[in-house]
N, C-alpha and C positions, 0 to 999 in steps of 0.2 A: 560616563559613557553610556551609551544607549544598551540595553541588553540584546545578546546576540540571539536571534532567532535560531530554534532548532532546524536543523536541514535534514531531509530525507533523501536517499537515492532517487534517481529519476526513474519513471516507470512509463512503459510503453501502453498509450491509451487506445482503444479502437475508435472508430469515427463516431461522430455524433449520431450517425443513421444508423450504425451497427448497434450502438448502445441502446438507441431508442427501440430498435426491433427486440433487443433482449429484454427491455423493460415492459414492452407490451405483451412478451410471452410468458413473463413470470406469472405464476399462478395466482397470486393475490391481488395484482393490478388487472389482470385479465377478467377475473371474477369481479372486480368492483366496477369496471368498464359495462360488463353485460348487466348488471344489475342496475347502474345508472340509466342504461337504455330502457330497461324494464320499467323503470318508474318515470319514464318521458311523460305519461298522461297523468301522473301523481298517483302516490300511494298514502294511505293513512297510516301516521306514525305517531307515537308517543311524544310528548314534549322533550325535546332534546335530540328526537330523531331514531330512537329504537324502534325497531319493527314488533308489531303486536305478533302473537303467536300465529295466527292464521297467515299472515303476510312472510313470516320468517319460513313457515313450512312452504310456502309457495316458492320463495326464494330458494330454497334447498333443493328443490325439484328442478326449478330453472338450471341451476348449475349442475345437475346431474349428480348430486351428492345424497340423495335420499337413501341410497343403500350403504351408506357410510355411517357408521356409529357417532362419529364426529362431525357429520354432515352438517348439522344445524349450527354447531360453533363455527366451522369454516364458512358458512353463509354469513353468520353474523359478523365477523372478523372483515370479510370482504365488503359488507354492508357498511360498516365504520369505517373502513378506509376511504369508501366512497364518500361518506359525508365529511370525513377529516380533509380530503384533498379537494372539495369543491365540485367533485363530478356529481354530487347530490347536493341539492339545497333544500333547506328546511323552512317552510313557512309556517311561523308560529301564529296561533289565532290572536286575534286582537284581544288584549286584556290578559293574556296568559301569564304574563310576568308583572301584572299589576297588584295583584293580591296573593301574599304568601299564605294567606289563611283562606283558600279558596273553597275549602268545603264548608266553611262557615261554623267549625265546631270549636272554634277558639283555641285550639293547640298549636296554631301557628304553621301548619303544614297542610298540605293537600291530601286526600285520598285517592288521587288519581294514580297514574301508571308510575311505577318505579322500573328499573332495570335489573334483571338478574344476571348471574355470571355468566350466561351464554349470549348475552347481548340483546335479549328479547324484552318487550315489554310485559311487566307482570300483571298488569291490569288495565282495562280500558281508562284512558285519560279523558277527563271531561273537556279538557282544552285540546282536544285532538289536532295534531298539525298535520301537514300535507308535506310529503317528500316528492321534489321534481327534479329532473335532470338539471345539471348547473352548467355554467358557462364553460367550465374547465372541460366537460365532455366534448363539446365543440372542437377545443384545442386539440383532442385527441385524434380527431378524423382531419381536421383542416389545418391545425398548426404545424410548424416544423420539428425537426428531432429535438431541438433544445427545448420547445414547449413540452414536450412528452416527457424528457428528462427531468423538468423542473416539478413537473406533477409527480413523476416516481420518487423524486428525493423527498418532496413534503411527505408522502406516505411513508417512505421508509424511516424519516424522522420520527413519525409518530409510532411506528412499530418498534423502533429502538428504544424509546422511552418506554413502551409497555415491556419490553423484554427487561431493561433495567428496574423495573418495579416489583414489588412483592406479590405472590401469589395471592388472589381474592380470598381463598379459603384460609391462609394464614393470617390476613387482615381480619376476617370474621373471628377468628379465635382468640383474638385479642381485645375483641371489644367487650367491656366491662357490662355489668348488668344494668348501669346507667345509660347505657347507649353510647358511651365515650370510647375513643381508641386509647388504650393504654400504651403511649410510645415508650414507655420506660421497659416494659416486658418484651417490647417487639424489637428484636436485633436485627435493625436494618437501617443503614446509612445512606440515603439516596445519592449523595455526592459520590461516595466511596463506591458504590455500585457501579454508576455511571462510569466513573474513571477505570474501574477493573475491565468492564466490557469494551471501553476505548482502546485500554491497553492492549487487551487481547486482539482486537481488529487490526491495532497499530503492528502488532507482531506479525500478522499473516500478510499484511501488507508489506512491510519490510522485508519478508521472506521472498515475496513476489518480486520486489524490486533489484534484490541482489542476485537471484539466481531464477530466470525466466523457466528454465527446463525444469528445476526442482518445484516450482510452483505450480506446475501442471498435476503433480503427485498430490493427494490429500495428505495433511497433517494428523497424526494420530493425537485424539484428545487428551491422553495423560501427558504427552509432551508439550502440548500448548499450554495446559494448565499449570504444568511444573515450571514453564519458562517464566509465569507470572508469579510464583510463590516460592520456589525453591532459591536461596541466594546464591549468588554466582560463585563465591568462595566456599561454599558447603560441598565436599567431596561425597559424603553419604547423608542423605536426608534422615532426619529423627523420625521417630514415630509420629510426633506431633504433624511434622511439616507434610508427613505423608497423608495424615489424617485430613489436613487443610486441603492437599490436593484432591483427595477423593471428594470431599464436599464441593470443591470448586467444579469438579468433573459434572458433578450432579445438576448444578446450577446452570454451567455452560450448556448441558446437553438440554435443558428446558429452554434456554435462550435461543440456541441455533434451531431447535425445532420450530420456534416462533419466526426467526429471521429467514429460514430456508424458502418459504413460499414467496417472498419478497424478491428473490433472485440475487439477493447480496451473496449467499455462499451456496456451495452443494455441500450437503451434509448427509452422513450416514449415522444415525442415532446410536446410542449406546444400547446394547442389547439388554432388555427389561430383567432379563433373568439374573443380570449381574447386579442389579440395584437391591440393596436390602435396607430396611429400616432399623436405626441404631438410635435409642433415645429419642425416637420422633423425628429424627434427621435420616435423610437418605444418603446412603454411602454406596460407592463402588466396591464390589466384593473383588478383592486383589488375590493374585496367585500367590500360595504360602512358599513355594520354593522358586528358586531360579529355573529349575528345569520346568515347572509348570507355566513359568512366564514365558520360557522359550517355545514350549509346545502350543501355547496359547495363540488364537488369531487375533491380533492385534485390533484389526477392524471391529471386533466385538465391542471393543471401548470407545467407539465413536471416531469418525475421521471427517476432517472439514478442510474445504479449499475455499478460498476468495475467489469468486468469479471476475470477469473481467468487468462487469456491472458493479460488483461489489468493490474492486480496485477504484473505479470511478468514483463511488460514493465516499469511500474511506478517505480518499485524496480530498474531495470538496470538504469534508469535516475539518480534515488537517488545515487546510487553507483558511477555512474561517477561523479556525482556533489560533491562527498567526504563525503555522508552521510552515517552513518553505519546503514544499513537495513539488518539486519539478516534473514535468513531464517530456518525454522524448519530442523534440520539435520546437520547443520553447526558445531556444538558441537559433533558430534559422534565419531569422531577421536581425540578429546582433553582429557586431563587429567580429573580425577573427582574432582579436585580443582576448576578448570576453570567451569565445570559443575555446581558445587554447589554455585559458587559465581553468576553464571548467571540465573538459574532458578527462584530465587525469583522474578525477574523483568519481567518474562515473563506472559502473561494472562493463566489462568490455563489449558486451552485446549492445547496451544501451549507448556506449561510446561511438560504436561504428553507425548505428542507426541515427545518433543526433549528427554525426559527421557527413553522412549521405544525405540527410535533409537539408543541412547547411549548404553543400556544394550543389544541389538541385536548384538553389535559388540564384545561382551565378554561373556564367560560363566556366569552363576548366581554367582559362587564362587569368580572367578577373579574379577567380578563387585563389589560384596559386600566387598571383602578386600580392592579394591581400594577405594570405598567410605567411608568405615570406617576410613581409614587411613587419609583421607583428612577432614574428620568432626571432627578431634581432635584439641585441642587449647583452651586456656583461653582468646584469643583477643576478642575484641568488637564483631566481624561478627560471632565469633564461634558458639553460640546458634542457630542462623538462619541457619549456614552451617549443624548443626546436624539435625534441623527440616527438612531440605530440603533433607538430607540424608535418613531420615526416611521415607520421603513420596516417595522419588525415590526407596528405598529397598522393599517398598510395592508391586511393580511391579514386582519384581524379583520372580523366581520360588523357590521352595522347596531345589533346589539343593545347594542354598546359605547357608544352615544350617550351614556347618563346619566353616564358617568364622565368623557367629553370635556367636556360641558357644566360639569361641577363644577370645572374647572380654567380657565375661559376668563378670569378676573381674575388668574390666577398669573403673575408675572413670568416665571418659567422656562418655562411649560407653556403659556400662553395662545396664543402664536402657532401652535404645531405643533395645538393642538386646533383652532383656526380652520381650519387647512390641511384636517385629516382630514373636520371637519364638511362643509366647503365641496365636497371630494372625493366625499362620499357623498351630496351634494345636500340636506342637512339645511337647512330654511327657519328663519328667525327668528335667525339667528346676528348677534351685533353688530359692526360694523366695528372692526377694531383702531386704536388710536391710533397716530400718526406714532412715537412713542417705541418702542411694541411692535414695529412693522414694521423698524425699524433694529436694535433688539435681535435679534430672529429673523435678520435679515440676517447680522449679525455672527457669531451663534452657529453659523450654517449654514456659513459660511466657514471658521470656526475648526475645525469637525468635518471638513469638506473636506481642510482643511490636515493636521489630524492623521491622516486615513485615507490620503491619496494624495499629500501633499506638493505641490510646485509642479508639478503635472501640465498636460496641455493641456487637459483639461476644466475644471479651475480656472481657467486662463488665459482661456477663452472666458466663463465665468461672470463673472468679474471685468470684463471688456471690456464685456458686456452690460450689467451694472449700472450701470457708469459712463455709457454711451452712452444708457441710459433716464433718467438723472438727472444732468443736468449740474452740479448743486449738491450730488451726493452727500458728497463730502468736506467741506463747510461743515457738514454735521449730524452725518456719522459719527463724528468725534473725540470728541462729546460723549456718545456712549452709555456707559451704565454697565454696561459688561461687562468681566470681567477679561483678555479676549483682545482688545480693540478694537486697541491699539497694535500687537500682533503681527499682527493682519489687515490693518491698513493699511499696515504694512511690507510683508507680502506682496504686497498690491496694486500697491506700488510696484515691486516686483521684476518682476510678472508682466504689468502692463499695457505693451502696444506703443507707446503713444503717450509720447513723452518727456514733454510738459507734464502730461499726466493722472498719469503716474508721479512728477513733481515734487511735484504737489499732494496725492497719497497720502502721501509720504514727509514733507511738511510737517504734514499732519493726524496722522501717527502720533507726531511729535516733540510737537504740541499735547496729544495724549492722554497721553503719558507725563508731560508737565508737570502735567496736570490731576491724574493719579492721584498 
């Protein structure tokens, strides 16, 4: 059998136009676009595209970052993004790549420009290249929202790769006297680091999908790091686990600082006063007592939230990885059978939004007929389909009335049709038979069991039904519904009164014997 694809809850995405505006407003891309326009007439660069010192200083001033201590770094990052995304194209001089020993000293290298950690050329390159505006810059102004988003995604991917890479100073520290990188001494696994960062972004995405209201509030960095490290079955984290969480927080702090200018996340960094060096490693200073923790401002430990643009980006990566990551609206052009099967697995706000978009594609009468036809059946999933049908029809307009009247005598649908007509104040609706009332009751309870299991809400519903009708079980076991016995057994489990519970179990036994 083919391996089942992981499935995420659906998310509500902004329109492409709104997301494109967010992308263009993100600091890193906005700066990269300005630098690409600045380079329109051509700028000298080192081979590979790094800006020489003078041009980097000019770029920093253009971006109004000259007064910032990290201004040259930010300018270099924006320039690199422009190069990586094609907003800027590099024209290498003829012969630049033809001879690796271009300086003629026989050492197999060139004495031209290298690149320092700030992204600027370290010396004049005798094969000076020229940077000019690239084709992608035209798409920024003349293309559509999707073009802008594709460029932004390309840039985001390069920054994400940089975020998962080790610090350049750490690499330099591991280079041996021979000039080779000592990988054995370097504690870094690129695949593990990339997976860890993807997992963190996945957790933020899941939070957004499951609870849209909660997603508007930032997540404390300690909680996010702990969600990746502390085992689910561990009640009290050990000192070793807490140390791992602290190290992960320092790492995530650096990564989110790098990712925030892309517009992926809103991030409040860790208060640097809390970061201390322990054996050469950064650690977060933790409160020593529970009272200190209670008194501490949790925001000092870092707060992060996935932006709408970030939701779009993480979903795109999930789809590329083969994960089923639906968006609200994906079902709008699908049949009612697919809609009714999918909605029970959606969080409530997403389910309602999906149903509204599906209804908007059809007239109320057409939608009602399609939903009612899909709700029929005696299979195990049919009760939940009918409950979902009833919930979806509650959003339809009064123009759906003719379709509901058509099924008043239907064994499966007559009960829910009467509920809809009554809720919409329609006159002239015939009273249901006692048989139909009991059938609808069993069907509704079966749907609730399938949806929520033995929930507190179902317990209250069972208690209310029995309290309203003292002879409920005398009639319920005769209901010709495939789930009658299962529903009565559940009522025996859920009803708090021992006598009523015993009556429910006896009725369940009768129902099974009758079947």
